[in-house]
C-alpha positions in Angstrom: -4.8 -21.2 3.5 -5.9 -18.4 1.1 -5.3 -14.7 0.9 -7.5 -11.9 -0.3 -5.9 -8.6 -1.3 -8.0 -5.5 -1.0 -7.2 -2.3 -3.0 -8.9 1.0 -3.5 -8.0 2.6 -6.9 -8.2 6.1 -8.4 -6.2 6.9 -11.6 -3.5 4.3 -11.1 -2.7 3.4 -14.7 1.0 3.9 -14.1 1.3 1.2 -11.5 -1.6 -1.2 -12.1 0.1 -3.4 -14.7 3.2 -4.1 -12.6 1.1 -4.3 -9.4 -1.3 -6.9 -10.8 1.5 -8.9 -12.3 3.1 -9.0 -8.8 -0.2 -10.0 -7.1 -0.8 -12.8 -9.6 2.1 -14.7 -8.1 0.6 -15.1 -4.6 -2.9 -13.6 -4.2 -5.9 -16.0 -4.4 -8.4 -13.2 -4.7 -8.1 -9.5 -5.4 -10.9 -7.1 -4.5 -10.6 -3.7 -6.2 -12.9 -0.7 -5.7 -12.4 2.0 -8.4 -13.4 5.4 -7.0 -14.1 7.1 -10.4 -10.9 6.8 -12.4 -10.7 9.0 -15.5 -7.6 7.3 -16.9 -7.1 3.7 -18.2 -7.3 2.1 -14.7 -10.6 0.3 -15.2 -9.6 -0.9 -18.6 -6.3 -2.3 -17.3 -8.0 -4.0 -14.3 -10.5 -5.6 -16.6 -7.7 -7.0 -18.8 -6.3 -8.9 -15.8 -9.6 -10.2 -14.3 -9.3 -13.8 -15.6 -5.6 -14.0 -14.8 -5.7 -12.7 -11.3 -9.2 -13.6 -10.0 -10.2 -10.0 -9.6 -13.6 -8.8 -8.3 -14.0 -5.2 -9.5 -16.5 -2.7 -8.0 -17.1 0.8 -9.3 -18.1 3.3 -6.6 -17.5 7.0 -7.3 -16.3 8.6 -4.1 -15.8 12.3 -4.8 -12.6 14.3 -4.5 -9.6 12.4 -3.2 -7.8 13.5 -0.1 -10.8 15.3 1.2 -13.7 14.3 3.5 -15.7 13.4 0.4 -13.4 10.4 -0.1 -14.9 8.5 2.9 -12.1 5.9 2.7 -13.1 3.8 5.7 -16.5 3.0 4.2 -14.8 1.7 1.0 -12.1 -0.3 2.8 -14.6 -1.9 5.2 -16.8 -2.8 2.2 -13.8 -4.7 0.8 -13.2 -6.4 4.1 -16.8 -7.6 4.2 -16.4 -9.0 0.7 -13.1 -10.9 1.4 -13.3 -14.7 1.1 -9.7 -15.5 2.0 -8.4 -16.9 5.3 -6.2 -13.8 5.4 -6.7 -10.3 4.2 -3.9 -8.0 2.9 -4.4 -4.3 2.3 -1.9 -3.3 -0.4 -2.2 -0.1 -2.5 -1.6 0.0 -6.2 1.8 1.8 -5.8 3.1 -0.8 -3.3 4.9 -3.9 -4.3 6.1 -6.7 -2.1 9.7 -8.0 -2.3 9.8 -11.2 -4.5 10.5 -13.3 -1.3 6.8 -13.0 -0.4 5.9 -15.7 -2.9 7.9 -18.4 -1.0 7.5 -17.1 2.6 3.8 -16.2 2.7 2.3 -19.7 2.3 4.1 -21.0 5.4 3.4 -17.9 7.4 -0.3 -18.1 6.8 -0.4 -21.7 8.2 0.9 -20.7 11.6 -1.6 -20.3 14.4 0.2 -18.0 16.8 -0.2 -14.6 15.1 -3.4 -12.9 13.8 -1.6 -9.8 12.5 1.4 -9.6 10.3 3.8 -6.6 10.1 6.2 -5.9 7.3 9.0 -3.3 6.9 7.9 -0.5 4.7 10.4 1.1 2.3 9.3 4.5 1.1 11.1 5.8 -2.0 11.4 9.6 -2.4 12.0 11.3 -5.7 13.6 8.3 -7.4 13.9 4.5 -6.8 17.4 4.9 -5.3 16.5 7.2 -2.5 14.5 6.2 0.7 12.7 8.6 3.0 13.3 7.7 6.6 11.9 8.7 10.0 12.6 12.2 11.4 11.5 13.9 14.6 7.8 14.7 14.5 7.4 12.8 11.2 8.1 9.2 12.2 5.8 7.5 9.7 8.4 6.8 7.0 10.1 3.5 6.3 9.0 1.6 9.5 7.1 -1.5 10.2 3.4 -1.5 9.2 0.4 -3.8 9.6 -0.7 -4.9 6.2 -2.0 -8.4 6.7 -4.4 -10.0 9.2 -6.5 -13.2 9.8 -10.0 -12.9 8.4 -12.8 -13.3 10.9 -11.0 -11.6 13.9 -13.2 -8.5 13.7 -10.4 -6.3 12.3 -11.8 -3.3 10.5 -11.0 0.3 9.6 -11.9 3.2 12.0 -14.5 5.6 10.8 -12.2 8.1 9.1 -12.6 9.9 5.8 -9.0 9.3 4.5 -5.8 7.6 5.7 -7.9 5.4 8.1 -6.3 3.0 10.5 -7.2 -0.5 11.7 -8.8 -1.6 14.9 -10.7 -4.5 16.4 -13.5 -4.9 19.1 -10.9 -4.7 21.9 -9.6 -1.4 20.5 -6.1 -1.1 19.0 -5.2 -3.8 16.4 -1.8 -4.0 18.3 -3.6 -5.8 21.1 -3.8 -9.0 18.9 -1.0 -11.5 18.6 1.4 -10.3 15.9 4.5 -11.3 14.1 7.0 -9.2 12.0 7.8 -10.8 8.6 11.1 -9.7 7.2 9.9 -9.1 3.7 9.8 -5.5 2.6 6.8 -3.8 1.1 8.1 -1.1 -1.3 6.2 2.1 -1.8 6.9 3.8 -5.2 4.3 6.6 -5.1 6.8 9.4 -4.9 9.5 7.8 -7.0 8.0 6.7 -10.3 5.3 7.9 -12.7 3.6 11.3 -12.0 4.8 11.1 -8.4 2.0 13.4 -7.1 -1.7 13.1 -7.8 -4.4 15.8 -7.9 -5.0 17.4 -4.5 -2.2 15.4 -2.9 -0.1 17.8 -0.9 -0.5 16.4 2.6 1.3 18.5 5.2 3.1 20.5 2.5 5.3 17.6 1.3 5.1 18.7 -2.4 7.1 21.8 -1.4 9.7 19.8 0.4 9.8 17.3 -2.5 10.6 20.0 -5.0 13.5 21.3 -2.9 15.2 18.0 -2.2 17.7 16.1 -4.4 20.9 15.0 -2.6 20.5 11.5 -1.2 22.0 12.8 2.0 20.0 15.9 2.0 17.6 17.0 4.8 15.1 19.9 4.8 13.2 21.4 7.7 9.4 21.9 7.5 7.5 24.0 10.0 6.6 20.7 11.8 9.4 18.3 10.7 12.3 17.6 8.4 12.6 15.3 5.4 15.5 12.8 5.8 16.7 10.5 3.1 19.3 7.7 2.7 20.6 6.0 -0.5 18.9 2.7 -1.4 21.4 -0.1 -2.4 19.0 -3.0 -2.4 17.3 -4.9 -5.2 13.9 -4.0 -6.6 11.2 -6.6 -7.3 11.6 -8.3 -10.7 8.3 -6.8 -11.9 9.4 -3.2 -11.1 12.8 -3.7 -12.7 11.2 -5.1 -15.9 8.3 -2.6 -16.2 10.3 0.5 -15.4 13.6 -0.6 -16.8 15.6 0.1 -13.6 
């Protein structure tokens, strides 16, 4: 059984080296679409092509986090290109726990599940603080579909950004699924620049700048931010690259 990882990229020079090092330990194929990076992203990707079996496409998409981004078109293009028995959608600022290398080969051999869910750990402000679910904002640090069997008609809905998965029958949850207890760590808000151009979804930048205490919570007009301390172990590639 083989796995293809699909990744859209825009100005991810901070995370790409550690991300690609991590993928090299378990991905059989990596498909990357660069949406018009102006930093060293393309250069970094090209330096890993022979090591990681990367297929790189350049498709300028317009302004990120707006309707110009047309994310579903790009992601479905990558789905169409995937040659692996399984497809995983993992963004450049997301790293699997090191256990994925030993657990994944056996899980891909099973025949009962077509969709695999993983616990998502979202770091907030630093790599020792985790943002967790709150009323009216329950998308943080929960289980998420990030891997599915190729050839099952699973694609992205026609949405401009933050698109979701579905299949011919409707919701992807209608397919047989299994939860794999291997965390996927999201470092977007904890390392590097932390926020990108035009990235202030739902006013989170304002909440971010007012939070600090690991036990702190802050009320938004729609929701509150809740955090808890992280006492686990980061993946080896993260520890090495960021010296944490």
